[in-house]
N, CA and C atoms as a LAMMPS dump frame, in Angstrom:
ITEM: TIMESTEP
0
ITEM: NUMBER OF ATOMS
402
ITEM: BOX BOUNDS ff ff ff
-5.0000000000000000e+02 5.0000000000000000e+02
-5.0000000000000000e+02 5.0000000000000000e+02
-5.0000000000000000e+02 5.0000000000000000e+02
ITEM: ATOMS id mol type element x y z
1 1 1 N -228.298 130.948 477.473
2 1 2 C -229.544 131.526 477.719
3 1 3 C -230.812 130.882 477.426
4 2 1 N -230.876 130.228 476.047
5 2 2 C -231.925 129.524 475.577
6 2 3 C -232.194 128.431 476.837
7 3 1 N -231.202 127.751 477.116
8 3 2 C -231.02 126.477 477.772
9 3 3 C -231.852 126.662 479.298
10 4 1 N -231.015 128.149 479.804
11 4 2 C -231.969 128.509 480.997
12 4 3 C -233.39 128.842 480.871
13 5 1 N -233.795 129.423 479.715
14 5 2 C -235.265 129.8 479.776
15 5 3 C -235.847 128.247 479.646
16 6 1 N -235.336 127.294 479.004
17 6 2 C -236.157 125.838 479.022
18 6 3 C -236.192 125.437 480.177
19 7 1 N -235.043 125.535 480.759
20 7 2 C -235.008 124.871 482.449
21 7 3 C -236.368 125.652 483.285
22 8 1 N -236.324 126.843 483.12
23 8 2 C -237.52 127.677 484.039
24 8 3 C -238.892 126.919 483.18
25 9 1 N -239.031 126.984 482.179
26 9 2 C -240.265 126.587 481.378
27 9 3 C -240.762 125.114 481.777
28 10 1 N -239.775 124.341 482.208
29 10 2 C -240.409 123.014 482.126
30 10 3 C -240.495 122.691 483.426
31 11 1 N -239.973 123.4 484.514
32 11 2 C -240.149 123.524 486.101
33 11 3 C -241.284 124.198 486.354
34 12 1 N -242.274 124.693 485.729
35 12 2 C -243.055 125.806 485.949
36 12 3 C -244.351 124.966 485.776
37 13 1 N -245.589 125.566 486.112
38 13 2 C -246.968 124.986 485.944
39 13 3 C -247.722 125.979 484.907
40 14 1 N -247.066 127.335 484.884
41 14 2 C -247.525 128.361 483.842
42 14 3 C -246.18 128.452 483.012
43 15 1 N -246.842 128.396 481.741
44 15 2 C -245.996 128.635 480.863
45 15 3 C -245.923 130.336 480.231
46 16 1 N -245.008 130.961 479.964
47 16 2 C -245.188 132.557 479.96
48 16 3 C -245.883 132.602 478.403
49 17 1 N -246.851 133.457 478.397
50 17 2 C -247.662 134.129 477.109
51 17 3 C -246.221 134.386 475.807
52 18 1 N -246.787 133.888 475.045
53 18 2 C -245.827 134.001 473.982
54 18 3 C -244.675 133.202 474.051
55 19 1 N -244.306 132.187 474.611
56 19 2 C -243.358 131.586 475.134
57 19 3 C -242.255 131.466 473.903
58 20 1 N -243.031 130.66 472.842
59 20 2 C -242.505 130.39 471.424
60 20 3 C -242.684 131.082 470.253
61 21 1 N -243.122 132.326 470.387
62 21 2 C -243.177 132.924 469.555
63 21 3 C -242.259 133.375 468.292
64 22 1 N -242.681 133.726 467.14
65 22 2 C -241.697 133.806 466.193
66 22 3 C -240.958 133.068 465.88
67 23 1 N -239.655 133.098 465.644
68 23 2 C -238.68 132.235 465.26
69 23 3 C -238.068 131.198 466.222
70 24 1 N -238.632 131.55 467.075
71 24 2 C -237.739 130.467 468.386
72 24 3 C -238.084 129.074 468.256
73 25 1 N -239.372 128.76 467.549
74 25 2 C -239.73 127.605 467.242
75 25 3 C -238.708 126.713 466.411
76 26 1 N -237.786 127.232 465.574
77 26 2 C -236.672 126.576 464.766
78 26 3 C -235.862 126.181 465.574
79 27 1 N -235.436 126.597 466.722
80 27 2 C -234.457 126.331 467.561
81 27 3 C -234.882 125.084 468.687
82 28 1 N -236.145 124.738 468.628
83 28 2 C -236.891 123.49 469.441
84 28 3 C -237.555 122.543 468.729
85 29 1 N -237.456 122.475 467.436
86 29 2 C -237.926 121.614 466.555
87 29 3 C -237.85 120.099 466.695
88 30 1 N -236.516 119.963 466.954
89 30 2 C -235.914 118.358 467.283
90 30 3 C -236.219 117.608 468.314
91 31 1 N -236.58 118.379 469.417
92 31 2 C -236.681 117.811 470.895
93 31 3 C -237.85 118.359 471.499
94 32 1 N -238.687 119.075 470.972
95 32 2 C -240 119.617 471.843
96 32 3 C -240.831 118.531 472.277
97 33 1 N -241.091 117.561 471.031
98 33 2 C -242.116 116.577 471.152
99 33 3 C -242.056 115.735 472.61
100 34 1 N -240.609 115.57 473.152
101 34 2 C -240.376 114.712 474.182
102 34 3 C -240.643 115.484 475.53
103 35 1 N -240.746 116.965 475.357
104 35 2 C -240.785 117.683 476.803
105 35 3 C -241.956 117.48 477.767
106 36 1 N -241.627 116.995 478.924
107 36 2 C -242.623 116.687 480
108 36 3 C -243.28 117.962 480.525
109 37 1 N -244.439 118.293 480.012
110 37 2 C -245.307 119.146 480.451
111 37 3 C -246.301 118.987 481.433
112 38 1 N -246.16 117.528 481.843
113 38 2 C -247.42 116.995 482.685
114 38 3 C -247.735 117.889 483.987
115 39 1 N -246.981 118.644 484.445
116 39 2 C -247.421 119.725 485.352
117 39 3 C -248.201 121.12 485.041
118 40 1 N -248.062 121.246 484.117
119 40 2 C -248.125 122.477 483.433
120 40 3 C -249.997 122.684 483.638
121 41 1 N -250.224 123.931 483.913
122 41 2 C -251.993 124.194 484.25
123 41 3 C -252.197 125.398 483.323
124 42 1 N -251.472 125.815 482.524
125 42 2 C -251.644 127.167 481.911
126 42 3 C -250.847 127.117 480.577
127 43 1 N -251.479 126.802 479.516
128 43 2 C -250.892 126.457 478.276
129 43 3 C -251.261 127.872 477.329
130 44 1 N -252.204 128.962 478.117
131 44 2 C -252.845 130.17 477.281
132 44 3 C -251.49 130.71 476.732
133 45 1 N -251.613 130.951 475.243
134 45 2 C -250.878 131.442 474.1
135 45 3 C -249.495 131.053 473.972
136 46 1 N -249.33 129.803 474.46
137 46 2 C -247.994 129.479 474.386
138 46 3 C -247.207 129.551 473.205
139 47 1 N -248.133 129.103 471.999
140 47 2 C -247.739 129.189 470.645
141 47 3 C -248.064 130.437 469.981
142 48 1 N -248.586 131.502 470.538
143 48 2 C -248.88 132.872 469.951
144 48 3 C -248.112 133.173 469.009
145 49 1 N -248.271 133.75 467.658
146 49 2 C -247.465 134.309 467.008
147 49 3 C -246.263 133.235 466.407
148 50 1 N -246.199 132.132 466.606
149 50 2 C -245.467 131.498 466.231
150 50 3 C -245.496 130.678 464.747
151 51 1 N -245.561 131.835 464.089
152 51 2 C -246.078 131.213 462.62
153 51 3 C -245.474 129.98 461.905
154 52 1 N -244.169 129.715 462.183
155 52 2 C -243.544 128.472 461.643
156 52 3 C -243.826 127.054 462.449
157 53 1 N -244.389 127.292 463.534
158 53 2 C -244.647 125.973 464.365
159 53 3 C -245.163 125.035 464.05
160 54 1 N -244.638 124 463.608
161 54 2 C -245.606 122.82 463.296
162 54 3 C -244.897 121.354 463.745
163 55 1 N -244.289 121.648 464.968
164 55 2 C -243.901 120.411 465.903
165 55 3 C -244.563 119.337 466.161
166 56 1 N -244.338 118.098 466.213
167 56 2 C -245.018 117.121 466.662
168 56 3 C -245.039 117.061 468.259
169 57 1 N -246.193 117.307 468.933
170 57 2 C -246.419 117.282 469.977
171 57 3 C -247.63 116.392 470.738
172 58 1 N -248.162 115.452 469.972
173 58 2 C -248.797 114.775 470.279
174 58 3 C -248.67 113.834 471.562
175 59 1 N -247.501 113.659 472.026
176 59 2 C -246.909 112.904 473.242
177 59 3 C -247.318 113.763 474.577
178 60 1 N -247.5 115.266 474.224
179 60 2 C -247.508 115.842 475.761
180 60 3 C -248.718 115.324 476.352
181 61 1 N -248.272 115.215 477.63
182 61 2 C -249.317 114.992 478.729
183 61 3 C -249.857 116.269 479.217
184 62 1 N -251.113 116.699 478.522
185 62 2 C -251.715 118.168 479.293
186 62 3 C -252.643 118 480.026
187 63 1 N -252.894 116.472 480.547
188 63 2 C -254.126 116.559 481.552
189 63 3 C -254.221 117.342 482.612
190 64 1 N -253.459 118.057 483.029
191 64 2 C -253.496 118.951 484.228
192 64 3 C -253.702 120.397 483.742
193 65 1 N -254.188 120.66 482.547
194 65 2 C -254.064 121.91 481.811
195 65 3 C -255.447 122.277 482.307
196 66 1 N -255.706 123.606 482.418
197 66 2 C -256.856 124.229 482.5
198 66 3 C -257.095 125.452 481.667
199 67 1 N -256.087 126.059 481.224
200 67 2 C -256.297 127.095 480.415
201 67 3 C -255.41 126.832 479.06
202 68 1 N -255.958 126.697 477.766
203 68 2 C -255.777 126.399 476.964
204 68 3 C -256.007 127.798 475.855
205 69 1 N -256.52 128.897 476.195
206 69 2 C -256.816 129.897 475.518
207 69 3 C -255.959 130.58 474.734
208 70 1 N -256.123 130.562 473.616
209 70 2 C -255.191 131.218 472.667
210 70 3 C -253.907 130.763 472.39
211 71 1 N -253.576 129.179 472.634
212 71 2 C -252.674 128.465 472.779
213 71 3 C -251.984 128.418 471.497
214 72 1 N -252.733 128.356 470.251
215 72 2 C -252.365 128.072 468.836
216 72 3 C -252.603 129.596 468.036
217 73 1 N -252.792 130.567 468.785
218 73 2 C -253.385 131.725 468.071
219 73 3 C -252.176 132.361 467.231
220 74 1 N -252.785 132.126 466.058
221 74 2 C -251.655 132.917 464.812
222 74 3 C -250.496 131.961 464.466
223 75 1 N -250.566 130.515 464.999
224 75 2 C -249.52 129.509 464.907
225 75 3 C -250.039 129.091 463.478
226 76 1 N -249.858 129.849 462.352
227 76 2 C -250.351 129.639 461.096
228 76 3 C -250.343 127.951 460.456
229 77 1 N -249.318 127.649 460.424
230 77 2 C -248.838 126.406 459.829
231 77 3 C -249.224 125.069 460.915
232 78 1 N -249.304 125.256 462.028
233 78 2 C -249.619 124.342 463.041
234 78 3 C -250.695 123.279 462.302
235 79 1 N -250.587 121.917 462.351
236 79 2 C -251.525 120.996 461.852
237 79 3 C -250.995 119.662 462.236
238 80 1 N -250.777 119.445 463.947
239 80 2 C -250.081 118.29 464.065
240 80 3 C -251.441 117.613 464.826
241 81 1 N -251.106 116.217 465.004
242 81 2 C -252.246 115.192 465.431
243 81 3 C -252.183 115.338 467.155
244 82 1 N -253.237 115.913 467.642
245 82 2 C -253.411 116.273 469.143
246 82 3 C -254.503 115.597 469.482
247 83 1 N -255.028 114.575 468.761
248 83 2 C -256.319 113.755 468.789
249 83 3 C -256.386 113.111 470.138
250 84 1 N -255.233 112.512 470.637
251 84 2 C -255.425 111.906 472.066
252 84 3 C -255.036 112.878 473.41
253 85 1 N -254.891 113.973 472.924
254 85 2 C -254.51 115.005 474.368
255 85 3 C -255.764 114.782 475.3
256 86 1 N -255.539 114.649 476.657
257 86 2 C -256.506 114.607 477.595
258 86 3 C -256.677 116.229 478.125
259 87 1 N -257.884 116.654 477.465
260 87 2 C -258.323 118.091 478.125
261 87 3 C -259.365 118.097 478.817
262 88 1 N -259.372 117.111 479.824
263 88 2 C -260.613 117.037 480.484
264 88 3 C -260.452 118.072 481.575
265 89 1 N -259.544 118.64 482.158
266 89 2 C -259.599 119.536 483.118
267 89 3 C -259.776 120.97 482.451
268 90 1 N -259.761 120.906 481.302
269 90 2 C -259.606 122.347 480.619
270 90 3 C -260.607 123.156 480.898
271 91 1 N -260.872 124.54 481.005
272 91 2 C -262.068 125.038 481.344
273 91 3 C -262.144 126.191 480.204
274 92 1 N -260.883 127.259 479.747
275 92 2 C -260.967 127.949 478.926
276 92 3 C -260.251 127.454 477.62
277 93 1 N -261.14 127.554 476.45
278 93 2 C -260.683 127.081 475.421
279 93 3 C -261.063 128.222 474.255
280 94 1 N -260.757 129.381 474.774
281 94 2 C -261.202 130.558 474.094
282 94 3 C -260.139 130.848 473.034
283 95 1 N -260.62 130.943 471.572
284 95 2 C -259.272 131.331 470.941
285 95 3 C -258.4 130.424 470.84
286 96 1 N -258.523 129.12 471.025
287 96 2 C -257.602 128.141 471.087
288 96 3 C -256.745 127.963 469.525
289 97 1 N -257.589 127.881 468.661
290 97 2 C -257.085 127.729 467.34
291 97 3 C -257.246 129.067 466.329
292 98 1 N -257.406 130.123 466.89
293 98 2 C -257.785 131.355 466.428
294 98 3 C -256.523 131.739 465.525
295 99 1 N -257.004 131.759 464.229
296 99 2 C -255.874 132.128 463.114
297 99 3 C -255.116 130.93 462.885
298 100 1 N -255.318 129.806 463.185
299 100 2 C -254.558 128.636 462.949
300 100 3 C -254.627 128.129 461.606
301 101 1 N -254.701 129.033 460.62
302 101 2 C -255.134 128.77 459.26
303 101 3 C -254.977 127.213 458.885
304 102 1 N -253.87 126.605 458.922
305 102 2 C -253.852 125.079 458.44
306 102 3 C -254.319 123.943 459.503
307 103 1 N -254.822 124.396 460.653
308 103 2 C -255.126 123.256 461.564
309 103 3 C -256.278 122.571 461.039
310 104 1 N -256.404 121.252 460.801
311 104 2 C -257.699 120.636 460.684
312 104 3 C -257.212 118.909 460.984
313 105 1 N -257.379 119.035 462.515
314 105 2 C -257.145 117.853 463.081
315 105 3 C -258.441 117.133 463.547
316 106 1 N -258.611 116.02 463.531
317 106 2 C -259.88 115.461 464.566
318 106 3 C -259.686 115.399 465.999
319 107 1 N -260.614 116.151 466.716
320 107 2 C -260.205 116.342 468.049
321 107 3 C -261.729 116.045 468.643
322 108 1 N -262.527 115.186 467.96
323 108 2 C -263.874 114.704 468.413
324 108 3 C -264.232 114.209 469.68
325 109 1 N -262.657 113.523 470.033
326 109 2 C -262.819 112.613 471.118
327 109 3 C -262.438 113.38 472.27
328 110 1 N -261.961 114.52 472.185
329 110 2 C -261.535 115.464 473.498
330 110 3 C -262.913 115.57 474.313
331 111 1 N -262.669 115.466 475.608
332 111 2 C -263.822 115.671 476.969
333 111 3 C -263.585 117.047 477.178
334 112 1 N -264.55 117.907 476.562
335 112 2 C -264.565 119.498 476.838
336 112 3 C -265.874 119.724 477.991
337 113 1 N -265.992 118.584 478.549
338 113 2 C -267.235 118.933 479.464
339 113 3 C -266.804 119.82 480.687
340 114 1 N -265.805 120.177 481.002
341 114 2 C -265.608 121.045 482.252
342 114 3 C -265.212 122.444 481.35
343 115 1 N -265.288 122.435 480.25
344 115 2 C -265.324 123.914 479.372
345 115 3 C -266.302 125.035 479.876
346 116 1 N -266.043 126.28 480.046
347 116 2 C -266.76 127.306 480.263
348 116 3 C -266.448 128.424 479.373
349 117 1 N -265.376 128.35 478.653
350 117 2 C -265.235 129.389 477.554
351 117 3 C -264.904 129.012 476.194
352 118 1 N -265.773 128.883 475.226
353 118 2 C -265.231 128.464 474.236
354 118 3 C -265.311 129.566 472.8
355 119 1 N -265.303 130.701 473.371
356 119 2 C -265.364 131.966 472.385
357 119 3 C -264.211 132.042 471.372
358 120 1 N -264.766 132.178 470.157
359 120 2 C -263.719 132.121 469.057
360 120 3 C -262.839 131.059 468.992
361 121 1 N -263.027 129.886 469.462
362 121 2 C -262.08 128.752 469.525
363 121 3 C -261.548 128.282 467.944
364 122 1 N -262.267 128.61 466.831
365 122 2 C -261.731 128.099 465.494
366 122 3 C -261.848 129.386 464.702
367 123 1 N -262.256 130.374 465.321
368 123 2 C -262.1 131.918 464.534
369 123 3 C -260.749 132.188 463.417
370 124 1 N -261.382 132.101 462.348
371 124 2 C -260.418 132.237 461.102
372 124 3 C -259.118 130.675 460.912
373 125 1 N -259.7 129.841 461.58
374 125 2 C -259.2 128.698 461.403
375 125 3 C -259.666 127.839 460.014
376 126 1 N -259.284 128.736 459.04
377 126 2 C -259.896 128.453 457.705
378 126 3 C -260.247 127.256 457.189
379 127 1 N -259.324 126.302 457.395
380 127 2 C -259.6 124.925 456.648
381 127 3 C -260.256 123.94 457.647
382 128 1 N -260.428 124.259 458.912
383 128 2 C -261.014 123.28 459.887
384 128 3 C -262.609 122.966 459.543
385 129 1 N -262.297 121.753 459.052
386 129 2 C -263.828 121.266 459.05
387 129 3 C -264.084 119.78 459.576
388 130 1 N -263.554 119.607 460.878
389 130 2 C -263.731 118.287 461.608
390 130 3 C -264.93 118.426 462.277
391 131 1 N -265.603 117.18 462.433
392 131 2 C -266.757 116.951 462.993
393 131 3 C -266.734 116.89 464.916
394 132 1 N -267.127 118.255 465.348
395 132 2 C -267.109 118.366 467.07
396 132 3 C -268.365 117.959 467.439
397 133 1 N -269.061 117.417 466.891
398 133 2 C -270.412 117.293 467.773
399 133 3 C -270.524 116.433 468.721
400 134 1 N -269.527 115.633 468.775
401 134 2 C -269.497 114.507 470.154
402 134 3 C -269.521 115.295 471.635
């Protein structure tokens, strides 16, 4: 069942909300870093409530992504290096790191010039203290 779900996820442009919530992330921890998500446009709420999720996804090509809203909402321990993600097509970053309490990575080089919604992007991301003035 999980392999079927995975095949559907990787062949779509829109990842279902809460695709990896709760304990599912434990099952994917060894190979998620190599997923080809390059066709994805909607990453909204992808890791919503994935409280134990902290896998390396720095190699993901999210350059087609437009919606990153609440992607890591309540992914409490997520703190991976996503510095080199190309988010230049992104328009919605609202709540992206909402309550991602451990996230504290340098993302100042992100090109967010296409962004239209940044509301609550770092709300309750308690330790985030990076310079994002760029």
